[in-house]
C-alpha positions in Angstrom: 111.5 111.9 113.8 111.5 109.2 110.9 109.4 111.5 108.9 110.3 114.9 110.5 112.9 117.2 109.0 113.2 118.4 112.2 110.6 119.3 115.3 108.4 121.7 112.7 108.6 119.8 109.2 107.5 116.7 108.1 109.3 114.9 105.0 108.2 114.9 101.5 106.8 111.5 101.9 104.8 112.8 104.6 102.9 115.7 102.3 102.7 113.0 99.3 100.7 111.1 102.0 98.7 114.3 103.4 97.5 115.2 99.5 96.9 111.2 98.2 94.6 110.8 101.5 92.8 114.7 100.9 92.6 114.0 97.4 91.7 110.3 97.4 94.5 109.7 95.0 97.0 106.9 94.9 95.4 105.5 98.0 97.3 102.2 98.2 100.6 104.3 98.7 99.1 105.7 102.1 99.0 103.9 105.1 96.2 102.4 106.4 96.5 103.8 109.9 97.2 107.6 108.3 94.5 109.7 108.8 91.2 109.9 108.4 88.6 112.3 106.6 86.7 114.5 109.3 83.4 115.1 108.0 80.3 116.9 110.1 78.8 113.2 110.7 82.1 111.9 112.5 83.7 115.3 114.2 82.4 114.3 117.7 83.3 110.7 117.7 86.7 111.2 116.6 87.4 113.7 119.2 86.0 111.8 121.8 88.4 109.2 120.7 91.6 111.7 120.7 90.5 112.9 124.4 90.4 109.2 125.5 93.4 108.2 124.0 95.1 111.3 125.6 94.0 110.6 128.9 95.1 107.0 128.7 98.4 108.0 127.6 98.9 110.5 130.2 98.0 107.8 132.7 100.4 105.7 131.4 103.5 108.1 130.8 103.2 110.3 134.4 106.7 111.0 134.0 106.6 112.3 130.6 103.3 114.5 131.7 105.5 115.6 135.1 108.2 116.9 132.8 106.3 119.1 130.2 104.0 120.4 133.3 107.6 121.7 134.8 108.5 123.0 131.8 105.8 125.2 132.1 106.7 126.6 135.3 
């Protein structure tokens, strides 16, 4: 929660990073691993990457997955 004010609101710092990334402004102030531009050329490969990483995380964290599934019931 370092970059969030609460569960749904991020800090001004994160907002600045988003704007800087989207607007290609002060790019050196944005962490290198903070988001990537999504364009028609890379959307499918990016979605595949997200899905693969989510699947891997789920396999590595079965207790958390079970906890969330139990919340839904």
